[in-house]
C-alpha positions in Angstrom: -51.3 152.5 95.6 -53.1 154.3 93.1 -55.5 156.9 93.2 -58.2 154.8 91.6 -57.8 152.0 94.2 -58.3 154.5 97.2 -61.4 155.8 95.3 -62.7 152.0 95.0 -61.8 151.8 98.8 -63.8 154.9 99.6 -66.8 153.8 97.5 -66.8 150.3 99.3 -66.4 151.6 102.6 -69.8 153.7 101.9 -72.3 150.7 101.6 -76.2 151.5 101.7 -76.3 150.8 105.5 -73.8 153.4 106.2 -75.3 155.9 103.9 -78.6 155.5 105.6 -77.1 156.1 109.0 -75.3 159.0 107.8 -78.4 160.6 106.4 -80.4 159.6 109.6 -77.8 161.5 111.6 -78.0 164.5 109.5 -81.9 164.7 109.6 -81.6 164.1 113.4 -79.0 166.9 113.6 -81.4 169.4 111.7 -84.4 168.4 114.0 -82.4 168.9 117.2 -81.4 172.3 116.0 -84.7 173.3 115.1 -86.0 172.2 118.3 -83.4 173.8 120.3 -84.3 177.2 118.2 -87.8 176.7 118.9 -87.2 176.7 122.7 -85.1 179.6 122.9 -85.9 183.0 124.6 -87.1 184.6 121.4 -89.4 181.7 120.8 -90.8 182.6 124.3 -91.7 185.9 123.4 -94.4 184.6 121.0 -95.8 182.5 123.9 -96.2 185.2 126.3 -99.5 186.5 127.2 -98.8 190.2 128.0 -96.2 192.4 126.9 -95.2 196.0 128.4 -92.8 198.9 127.5 -90.4 199.4 130.1 -88.5 203.0 130.2 -84.8 203.4 131.6 -84.7 204.5 135.3 -82.9 207.9 135.8 -79.2 207.2 136.8 -79.3 203.6 136.9 -76.7 203.2 134.1 -73.5 201.7 135.8 -70.3 200.6 133.8 -68.4 197.8 135.4 -65.2 198.7 134.6 -62.1 200.1 136.0 -61.6 203.7 135.4 -63.9 206.4 134.5 -65.5 204.9 131.7 -64.0 201.5 131.5 -63.3 199.2 128.5 -65.5 198.5 125.5 -66.0 195.0 126.7 -66.8 195.7 130.3 -70.5 194.8 130.9 -73.1 197.6 131.4 -76.0 197.5 133.8 -79.2 199.4 133.9 -82.5 199.4 135.4 -85.9 199.7 133.9 -89.3 200.6 135.4 -92.7 199.7 134.3 -96.2 200.0 135.6 -98.9 197.5 135.4 -102.4 198.1 137.2 -100.9 200.8 139.1 -98.2 198.8 140.6 -94.4 199.8 139.7 -91.8 197.0 138.8 -88.2 197.2 138.2 -86.4 195.1 135.4 -82.5 194.9 135.6 -80.6 194.5 132.4 -76.9 193.8 131.9 -75.1 193.6 128.6 -71.9 194.7 126.9 -73.9 197.3 124.9 -75.3 200.8 125.8 -78.7 200.1 126.9 -81.7 201.5 125.0 -84.1 203.9 126.7 -86.9 201.9 126.3 -87.4 198.2 126.1 -90.2 195.6 125.7 -90.8 193.0 128.3 -92.8 190.0 128.2 -94.6 188.1 130.9 -97.2 185.4 131.6 -99.2 185.7 134.9 -96.6 187.3 137.1 -95.4 190.7 136.2 -92.4 190.3 138.5 -91.0 187.5 136.2 -90.9 189.6 133.3 -88.3 188.6 130.7 -86.9 190.5 127.5 
């Protein structure tokens, strides 16, 4: 079999119907990725009604590893406090990075249900 006949078979395989289906699949994949990105948490920040700055609570940083300092990959948790209309709320944070001293939290109607 020569390379020319393989090329000819490949061209015959991609009929117009198959090419249309392939393009439709790629377009639907791009649309699905775009919709998923729009529904992500970062998009939720745009739909939040309110935002508030939260401060790191003293003595609330905890390394969830073994030993005094743990490993670089061990999660670190911290608590943040924020006040709305004279009431103080607490937000718990856990990541594999050193927690920042202040974070911005977002919420709609219930300040207890704030997200980052």
